[in-house]
N, C-alpha and C positions, 0 to 999 in steps of 0.2 A: 430619170425615176422621178425628178417633181413631178414628169408633165405629166407619168401616168400615176399618183398621186395626183392632182385636179381630177382628172380619169373619174376613180373611182372614188374623190367628193361628188361630183358631178350627178352620177351611179346613183350614191349613198339618197342623195336632195329628192332626186327621180321617185326617189318611192314611197315619196311620203304624199306625190303627188298623184298616184295612181298605179294600176300594174299597164298602161299599155304606153306610160311615157316612161316608166324602168325598166320593160325593153325594150325601146327606142334609144334611152339612156345608154344599156349596154351597147347595142349596136352601132352607136358612137364611139364608145371603149377598142370596143374590137375596128375601130378604124382607126380613130386616130389616136390610141390610146399603148400599142403598140409598132414594134420597128420591122420596113417593109428592111430594114438590111440582110443579106447570107453573109455571116460572120466565113468566112476561110476556110478557118478548122470547124465537125458538127459541135453543135452544142448538146448539154449534153447537162444533162442534172445536177454532177458532183462532177467537179473540176476532178486532174487525173489525183492531183493531191488529196481528192478524198474528199476534202469540204465544198460545201453547197456554192451553186452557183447564183448568183442571186440576179440574173438576167437569164436566166430559161423560158421567166414567163413573159416577160414583154418582145417576142419574137415571134412572127405572122411567119416562120419558114419552120415549125413544125407542125409535125400530126395533129397533136392537144391542138392547134388554135383551129383548122378547117372543125376537127371534132364541134369545138365549139363552138363553130355559129352555128354550124347543122343541127344540134341541139336545142340552143336557143331560135336559131326556126324552125323546129319541127312544134316549139309550144309557142310559138306566136300564129302556128297555126293551127289550133291543137282552139288553142285560147279563145278563135276566131277573126284576131288582128283579122289577118289577109284570110282574106275570100277569092279575092280578084283572079278569074280564072287563069289570065293569062302569068301573074304574077308569082302564082301555085307550079303553076309551068315549071317555070324560068330557075323557081325551088327542087325540084325532080332531076331537073337538067343538075344541077349545084349536088342535087344530094348524092347523084350516080358521079358522076366527076371525083367526087370526094369519095366513095365509093372503089371506083375505079380505077380514077388517079395516085391520090395525093391517099388513101390506104396498101399502096404494093410499094412509097418508096423505098426504100433500104437507103443502105451509109454513100454507097456505091451509086445512083439514086438518087438523088436528090432536090428536094422540094427547089423552083423558078420561080423567078425574081417573076417570070409570064402565070405563073399560077396560084405564085401571092397577086398580080394583077389582078387576075378572077373570081377569089379571093372578094377584094377592091370594089373593084365592083357589082357584087355580089351586096354587101354590103351596104354599095351606093342607091342599090334597084332595093332594100327591101329598109331601111331609112324613109326614100323619099316615103314610102307606100304608109309606112306606120306614122307619117308627119299630114297626111293628109287626115283631115277629120274625121273622129268615127263617125 
């Protein structure tokens, strides 16, 4: 949990440096501030006893994690921070992957380590692109 707090602090500090740097820090937080672990039990926002699951948002194995990546990727495209046609094509491929694969997941057909790796690879691509001089 401390690592996640550090990532949030870095995102907030980057905000003051400019929007591009802020978005870059968010993508770095997506990559490094969440766990690739896939728990044996299905994670839910609330536990069986009705209490809040404090760790729910720290997992990459949630549909919402993939949706957040897509939402932020779309925002950097709209802002013009990514314009390289090859990278834009990779973005479209990730958006399609999320819609056609991740969105269709169920409790019986959970997100896999390979799918998390696909997200990690996409995040690395976006981080590399946003790290280039504007």
